[in-house]
N, C-alpha and C positions, 0 to 999 in steps of 0.2 A: 667204576661204574660198569656193571656186568652187562654183556651183550651176547646173545645167542648167535654164534657164528654161522651155524647151519641154517637157522631161520633167516638170518640176514641174506645168506646166499640164495635161498629159495625165493625170497621176496625180490631180490635184485634180478633174478632170472625172469620172474613174472613181469616186473616193470619194464625190462628190456624188450620183452616180447610184445607187450601191449602199447608202450609209449615211445620206445626207441629214442631215449634222450641223447642229444648231441651237444657236446661242449665246444664253444668257441672261446678264443682268448683275445682280450683287448690288445695285448702286446705279446704275440707269439714268441718273441725273442726272450721274454722273461717267464715263460711257461714253467720252467723248472724251479722258480722261486716260490710258486704257489703251493702252500701247505708243506713247505720244506721243514717247517717247525710248527709246534702247536699254535693254532690260529683260531680266530673267531670269524666265521663266515656270516656276513650280513646279507640276508636274502629277502627279496620281495615276496609277498604272500599272495598266491593266486588261487589256492584251493586246498582241500584236505589231503591231497596226494603230494604236496610239495616236498615233504621230508623224504618220501620214497624216491621221488624223481631226482632230487639233488644227491642223495646218498648213492644212488645207482650210477648217476653220471660221473661221480667222483669216487667210484667203488674202491679203489686201492687205498684210500685214506679212511681211517677210523673216525667217523663223524657222529657225535651225539647231538640229537636235535632237541631243542627246547619246545615243549608242547603244553597246551593249556591243561591244567590239573583235572578239570572236569572230563576231559577226553579219556583219561586213564580209568575212569569209572564206568565207561561204556563197555558193554559186552562185545567181545571179538576185537574191536579196535583197541580197547584198553589193553588186552592181552598182548597185542603186537607192540604197543608202545612200551610196555613194561619189559618185554623180552628183547628189544632191539636197541637198548642203551639210551632211550629217550629220558629227558629230565623234565619233571613236572614244574610248571610255573603257575602260581595262583594269581589269577587276574582280578579276583574280587577282594582280596585282603592283602595287607602289607606284610607279605611273607618274603623273607630274603634267603630262604634255604636254597633256592635255585642258584643264587650267586655262589654260595659255599660249594655246592655240588659241581658247578661249572668250573670254579677255580681248581677243584681237586682233579677234574678231568684234564685240564690244561697243564697244571704244574706237576701233579703226581703221576697221572697215567700217560702224560705226554701225547694226548690225543686232541681232537678238534671239537669245537662247539659250533653248531649252526643255530642262528636265532633269526626270527621273523619279526622285526620291530614294529610292523604295522599292527600286529595283534589280531587282525582279522583281514579277510580278503575282500576286495572291492571289485570294481569293473575292470575289464581288460585294459591294461596300460594306463590306469588311473591310480596314481600313488596316494596312499593315505598317510597321515602324519605319523612319524615315528615316535614310539615311547622312549623315554630317556634311559630305561634300564640297560639297553644295549651299550650306551655310552659309559654308564657307571661300571659295567662289567669290563669293558675294554680298558678303561682307565686303571682299574684295580689290577687287572691281569697283566698289563704291560706286554702283550703279545701282538703279533701282526694281525691286521684286519684285512679280510678279503671280501670285496663286494661281488655279489653274484646276482645277476638279473636273469630271471627265467620268463620266457614269453608264453605264459600259460593263460588260462587253466589247461591242464592236461586233457587230451582227448584220446580215446582208445584208437589204436592203429593209425595215429597221426604223430609224426615225429615232433618231439618237444625239444625246443632249443634253449640253451643257456649261454650266457657270455660271462666270463670271469675276468676281473681286473687284477693287476699286480697288487701284492700286499703293500700296506702302508701302516704307519703307527701314529698315534696321537703324541703330541709333545709331552714327555714325561714330567716336565716342570710346570705344566699348565694348571695342575691342581684339580679339585673337584667342587669348586663353588658353583652356585646355581647358574650364574651367567656363563661360566665355562661349559658346564654340562649342556646348557641350552644351545650354545654356539656349536659345540661338537656334534650334537644330535642333528642340527640343521645341516652341518657339513656332510653327515652321512646321507641325509635326504638328497642333498644336491649331487653327491657322487652317484647315488642310485639313479637319479633322473638323467644324468649325463651318460651313464652306462646304458640305460634304456635307449637313449637317442643314438648312441654309437651302434648299438645292435640293429636298430631300425635302418640306419644309414648303410651299414656294411653287410648285413646278413638277411634282412627281411625279404629280399628278392629270391632267396633260396627256397622259401616255403611254397 
């Protein structure tokens, strides 16, 4: 999956200047484990700038963001998505090409995938139901999962905070039947809620 390094660098500089993203770690002692190998980042969805915020905050890691296919057709924004290594996902039709592209990034390119399983952004600190595609990808890829909570939406010249949890894996022997996929998707939702609560308890007072 091709990504324009210079364009990524320019965008990261702009995001740092406007939003000053800051990363916190749920377990600082395990910080070095995060993204030490190809991983799937599961991130809550707060707005259209989420991908830029997360990629800038974790700048030293090559992260490919899954984004709605219709966004790629927009002038300007679509150009940025196509040239920064983003992967289109069709929300209207049963298209699985995004899974193939994501597996190629993880296994062949040895880079990372960021996915926003809520599909759309809602109110501040109000979690929407997760779509099961993230669970299917994680089960097929057999790579670590890294939960990331960002306390957005992003506001210009206001520091944006993220908290990152240590990686974990789904049970490789669990299979991909409907009940398992549903249970694991719920597990991801529960983990995100717990991560949000940990952020509020530990770091909310810093803002």
